C-alpha positions in Angstrom: 16.2 56.2 108.8 14.3 54.8 105.9 10.6 54.3 105.1 8.5 53.2 102.3 6.7 56.3 100.9 4.1 57.4 98.1 1.1 55.6 99.9 -2.1 56.3 101.0 -1.2 54.1 104.0 2.3 53.0 105.5 1.9 49.4 104.4 2.0 48.4 100.6 -1.5 48.1 99.3 -2.3 45.8 96.8 -5.7 45.9 95.4 -7.1 42.5 94.8 -10.9 42.1 94.2 -12.9 38.8 94.2 -13.5 36.5 91.4 -14.9 35.8 88.0 -14.3 33.0 86.2 -16.1 31.2 83.2 -16.1 28.1 81.1 -15.9 28.7 77.6 -17.3 26.4 75.0 -15.9 26.2 71.5 -16.0 30.0 71.1 -13.0 30.7 73.3 -14.3 33.7 74.8 -12.6 34.8 77.9 -13.5 35.9 81.4 -11.3 37.3 84.3 -10.7 36.5 87.8 -9.3 38.7 90.4 -12.1 41.3 89.4 -14.9 42.8 91.1 -17.4 40.3 91.5 -17.7 36.5 92.6 -19.4 34.1 90.8 -17.9 30.5 91.1 -19.1 29.3 87.5 -20.8 30.6 84.3 -21.9 28.0 82.0 -22.5 28.2 78.3 -23.8 25.4 76.2 -23.2 24.2 72.7 -26.4 22.2 72.8 -28.6 20.7 75.6 -27.0 17.7 76.3 -23.5 19.1 75.7 -22.0 21.3 78.5 -18.5 21.7 80.0 -17.5 24.5 82.4 -14.7 25.9 84.5 -14.9 25.1 88.5 -12.8 26.8 91.2 -12.1 27.1 94.9 -10.8 30.3 95.5 -10.9 33.1 98.1 -9.3 36.5 97.1 -6.9 38.4 99.6 -7.7 42.2 100.0 -4.1 42.9 100.9 -2.0 40.7 98.7 1.7 40.8 99.9 5.0 39.3 98.1 5.5 35.7 99.0 1.8 35.3 100.1 0.3 32.2 98.5 -3.3 32.0 97.8 -5.0 28.8 97.2 -6.8 28.5 93.8 -8.0 25.2 92.2 -9.1 25.3 88.5 -10.5 22.4 87.0 -13.0 21.7 84.1 -16.3 19.9 84.9 -18.5 18.0 82.0 -22.1 18.4 83.1 -23.6 17.2 79.9 -24.2 13.4 78.8 -21.4 13.4 75.9 -17.6 12.9 76.5 -15.6 16.0 75.4 -12.0 17.0 74.7 -10.7 20.0 76.5 -7.9 22.9 76.5 -7.3 25.9 78.5 -5.4 29.1 77.9 -4.2 31.5 80.4 -3.7 35.2 79.7 -3.7 38.2 82.1 -3.6 42.1 82.5 -2.1 44.2 85.2 -3.8 47.6 86.2 -0.9 49.5 87.9 -1.0 52.7 89.8 2.7 53.5 90.2 4.9 56.7 90.1 4.2 59.8 88.0 6.4 62.2 86.5 6.2 64.6 89.3 5.2 68.2 89.3 7.7 71.3 89.7 6.7 72.9 92.8 8.0 76.5 94.2 8.8 77.2 97.5 6.3 80.2 98.1 3.0 77.9 97.0 0.7 76.8 99.5 -1.7 74.6 97.6 -1.8 71.9 94.8 -1.3 73.3 91.3 -4.9 73.7 89.6 -4.4 70.7 87.6 -3.2 68.5 89.9 -5.7 66.5 92.3 -5.2 64.5 95.7 -5.0 61.0 95.5 -6.1 60.3 99.0 -7.5 57.1 97.9 -5.7 55.3 95.2 -9.1 53.5 94.4 -10.1 56.9 93.2 -7.2 57.3 90.7 -8.5 57.5 87.4 -6.9 57.8 83.8 -5.3 60.9 82.3 -5.3 63.2 85.4 -2.3 64.0 87.5 -2.5 63.2 91.2 -0.5 64.3 94.3 0.1 61.8 97.1 -1.5 62.4 100.4 0.5 61.3 103.2 -1.3 59.7 106.1 -1.3 60.4 109.8 -2.6 56.9 110.4 -0.1 54.3 111.8 0.0 50.8 113.6 0.5 50.9 117.3 3.7 51.6 118.5 4.9 52.7 114.8 5.3 56.0 113.7 3.0 57.5 111.1 4.3 58.9 107.6 4.6 62.6 108.7 6.7 61.7 111.7 8.9 59.5 109.7 9.5 62.6 107.4 10.3 65.2 110.2 11.3 63.1 113.5 15.2 64.3 114.2 15.3 66.8 111.6 15.9 70.4 112.1 13.4 72.6 110.4 14.7 75.0 107.9 12.0 76.1 105.9 8.3 76.8 107.7 5.3 77.4 105.2 8.0 78.4 102.6 9.9 80.8 104.6 13.5 80.2 105.7 13.9 79.9 109.5 16.8 80.0 111.7 18.2 76.3 112.1 19.5 77.2 115.4 16.2 78.0 117.0 14.2 74.9 116.3 14.6 71.1 116.0 11.8 68.6 115.7 11.6 65.6 117.7 9.3 62.4 117.5 7.8 62.6 121.0 8.0 64.1 124.3 11.8 64.1 124.5 14.9 62.6 123.1 14.2 59.1 125.1 10.5 58.9 124.0 9.8 55.9 121.5 6.1 55.6 121.5 5.9 58.2 118.8 3.0 60.1 120.2 2.4 63.8 119.0 3.0 65.3 122.4 6.0 67.8 122.1 5.9 66.9 118.0 6.1 69.7 115.5 2.7 70.4 114.1 2.5 73.0 111.2 -0.1 75.8 111.3 0.0 77.7 108.0 -0.1 76.2 104.5 2.9 75.8 102.6 6.2 73.8 102.2 7.9 72.6 105.3 11.7 71.3 105.1 13.7 69.5 107.7 17.6 69.2 107.4 18.6 65.7 108.7 22.3 64.7 109.5 22.9 61.5 108.0 26.6 61.5 108.5 29.5 62.8 110.7 33.1 62.6 109.5 35.9 63.5 111.9 38.5 65.5 110.7 41.7 67.9 111.7 41.8 71.3 110.8 44.8 73.6 111.8 45.7 70.9 114.4 42.3 70.7 115.9 40.0 67.8 115.7 36.6 68.7 114.4 34.0 67.1 112.2 32.0 67.6 109.0 28.4 67.0 108.8 26.6 65.4 105.6 23.0 66.4 105.3 19.6 65.1 103.6 16.4 66.9 103.4 12.8 65.7 104.0 9.6 67.6 104.0 6.2 68.1 102.8 3.4 70.5 101.6 0.9 71.2 104.0 -2.4 72.7 103.4 -4.5 74.0 106.2 -8.1 72.7 106.3 -11.0 74.6 107.3 -14.6 73.7 108.6 -15.4 70.2 107.7 -12.0 70.0 105.5 -9.2 68.3 107.3 -5.7 69.3 107.0 -3.6 67.7 104.5 0.1 66.4 104.0 1.3 65.9 100.6 4.6 64.3 99.7 7.6 65.4 97.4 9.6 63.0 95.3 11.8 61.0 97.4 15.0 59.1 96.6 15.1 55.1 95.7 18.0 53.6 96.9 19.9 50.2 97.5 20.3 50.1 101.5 23.3 48.8 103.4 21.2 45.7 104.0 21.3 45.1 100.6 17.6 45.9 100.1 16.8 46.9 96.6 14.6 49.6 95.5 14.2 51.0 98.8 12.5 54.6 99.1 14.1 56.6 101.6 12.4 59.7 103.2 14.9 62.0 101.6 13.9 64.5 98.9 14.9 63.6 95.3 17.0 66.3 93.3 16.8 69.1 95.7 19.8 71.6 96.3 19.5 73.9 99.2 21.6 77.1 99.4 22.4 78.8 102.8 23.8 82.2 103.3 26.6 83.0 106.0 24.2 83.0 109.0 23.2 79.7 108.2 19.7 80.6 106.7 18.3 79.0 103.7 18.5 81.3 100.6 17.2 79.0 97.9 15.8 75.7 97.2 15.8 74.3 93.8 14.4 70.9 92.2 11.5 70.7 94.6 8.8 68.5 92.7 5.4 66.9 94.2 5.2 63.1 94.0 2.5 62.4 91.6 1.1 58.9 90.4 -0.2 57.6 87.2 -2.3 54.8 86.3 -1.6 52.2 83.5 -2.5 48.8 81.8 -0.5 46.2 80.7 -1.2 42.6 79.1 0.8 40.2 81.2 3.4 37.8 79.6 3.3 34.3 80.4 6.5 32.0 80.8 5.9 28.2 81.6 8.6 27.1 84.3 8.4 23.2 83.9 11.3 23.0 86.5 9.1 24.7 89.2 5.9 23.4 87.9 4.5 26.9 87.7 3.5 29.7 84.9 4.7 33.2 85.6 3.1 36.2 84.7 5.0 39.2 84.2 4.6 42.9 83.5 6.6 44.8 80.8 9.5 45.4 82.9 9.5 42.1 84.8 9.0 44.0 88.3 5.7 42.2 88.9 5.5 38.4 89.1 2.7 36.2 89.6 3.4 32.6 90.2 0.6 30.2 89.1 1.3 26.8 90.7 0.2 24.1 88.2 -0.7 20.6 89.0 -0.7 17.5 86.9 1.2 19.3 83.8 3.8 17.7 81.6 5.0 18.8 78.0 5.6 15.2 76.9 1.9 14.2 77.5 3.0 11.9 80.5 0.5 13.8 83.1 -3.2 14.5 83.0 -2.6 18.0 81.2 -0.2 18.5 78.3 1.6 22.0 77.9 1.9 23.0 74.3 4.3 26.1 73.8 2.5 29.2 73.5 -0.8 27.5 73.0 -2.0 26.2 76.4 -2.9 23.2 78.5 -4.6 20.2 77.1 -6.3 17.4 78.9 -4.7 13.9 77.8 -7.6 11.8 78.4 -11.6 12.6 77.2 -13.7 14.1 79.8 -16.3 11.6 80.8 -19.9 12.8 81.0 -20.5 13.9 84.5 -16.5 13.7 85.4 -14.4 16.4 86.5 -10.6 16.9 85.2 -7.6 16.7 87.3 -6.8 20.0 88.9 -4.9 22.2 86.5 -4.1 25.2 88.8 -3.4 25.0 92.4 -2.5 28.4 94.2 -1.3 31.7 93.1 1.7 33.8 94.6 2.7 37.3 94.4 6.5 36.4 93.8 8.8 37.2 96.9 11.2 39.0 94.5 8.4 41.9 93.9 9.9 44.8 95.6 8.4 48.3 96.8 9.3 50.2 94.0 7.3 48.0 91.5 3.9 49.6 92.1 1.9 51.8 94.5 -1.3 49.7 94.0 -1.9 46.8 91.6 -4.8 44.7 90.2 -4.2 41.5 88.4 -6.9 39.9 86.2 -6.0 36.2 85.3 -8.1 35.2 82.4 -8.9 31.5 82.2 -10.5 30.7 78.8 -11.3 26.9 77.9 -12.5 25.4 74.6 -14.0 22.2 74.4 -15.5 19.7 71.6 -17.4 16.7 71.9 -15.9 13.0 71.4 -17.8 11.4 68.3 -18.6 7.8 67.7 -16.7 5.8 64.9 -18.8 2.7 64.8 -18.7 1.4 68.5 -15.5 3.2 69.2 -15.1 6.6 70.4 -13.1 8.9 68.1 -11.5 12.5 67.8 -13.6 14.7 65.4 -11.8 15.0 61.7 -10.0 18.1 61.7 -10.8 19.7 65.1 -8.3 22.1 66.6 -8.7 23.7 70.3 -6.7 27.0 70.3 -5.1 25.9 67.0 -3.7 22.6 68.6 -4.7 19.2 67.1 -5.9 16.2 69.3 -4.7 12.8 68.2 -5.9 9.1 69.8 -6.3 5.7 68.6 -10.1 4.9 68.4 -11.2 2.7 71.2 -14.4 2.0 72.9 -13.2 4.4 75.6 -11.1 7.0 74.0 -7.6 7.6 76.0 -3.9 8.8 75.9 -4.9 11.8 73.8 -1.7 13.5 72.5 -1.9 17.3 71.4 0.4 19.1 68.7 0.5 22.1 66.5 1.0 19.8 63.5 -1.9 18.8 61.1 
């Protein structure tokens, strides 16, 4: 049996907030979206009649799952009375709650270490503190909760830190071995604070000994720390570090219910004499600037974390690197509009949607926020006699625009030269 562990709920949670997205006029300031507030536009004016801003159509998800595409339209609008040239840069930041280093735990302990806090809610995790992962008794209809998953079908060998005779007790998931509703009826429920460990048979190998057919069993171990509540304080279950493996179906990075790095020693009567290597699972919070890669072949920009485990696909629209589309991509600089933006007009759409890449696996994070920063710079078109023209020496994000002066400026090209 396998299961995704280390979460405050059974399903992977992904913390996605609402949208804050703003235009930038000449100064190049950056505002984030996928954050905690919702503000469609925020206009900054260079002067009374010159005003451009970013506009969007976006409704953020609350539980973003790998492969889920979220509509996200981004354009630039010119609400002033003067034509403008515009450019856009993308940047981003990941806030990641992932696995910590773990805390060594002794078999006879009955509470969390004094320097470790409970992470019942991943939202409450702050920097610089060690948090233990609280396991959940909540489950979807017809599914086993995290505690049942850890102990179902196992044999109890350590109860509240004390060895027990494995021949005297086994743990079931329901009323009997045929029950599949995962009810708590007939299920083992701890009563005293301490460590509980269950032995699970994972392989039976037939063999012949002295001419007789017998078999050899291979065991794995699962378990938790139980802290008995009192008064208004509920009972708590905390997880230990578990193994991450590649499953037989090819699933990579899958977390099993089996304890990581644990060695169990028995005496001759089958009772446990020693358990070593036990560690409480902990979490940590980190921040990483996203690295952006432009994937021209697939019409997208990909935001990556440092380990390339978290991939966010930003589907682009109307973009080419050779200036043949409404937006021109200039390597390592950004996206630039290949026409002047007429007063009162809106650019062709630049961003179409965002998707948490299907390749993201369960070991990438426990929870994650992604802030996509969309910054834009703009400059007003000037007049050269009766013709519109690009201002001399102007650069947007370090990129120089060029166009033949004409009554209506068009076919603007962008380069880092000049």
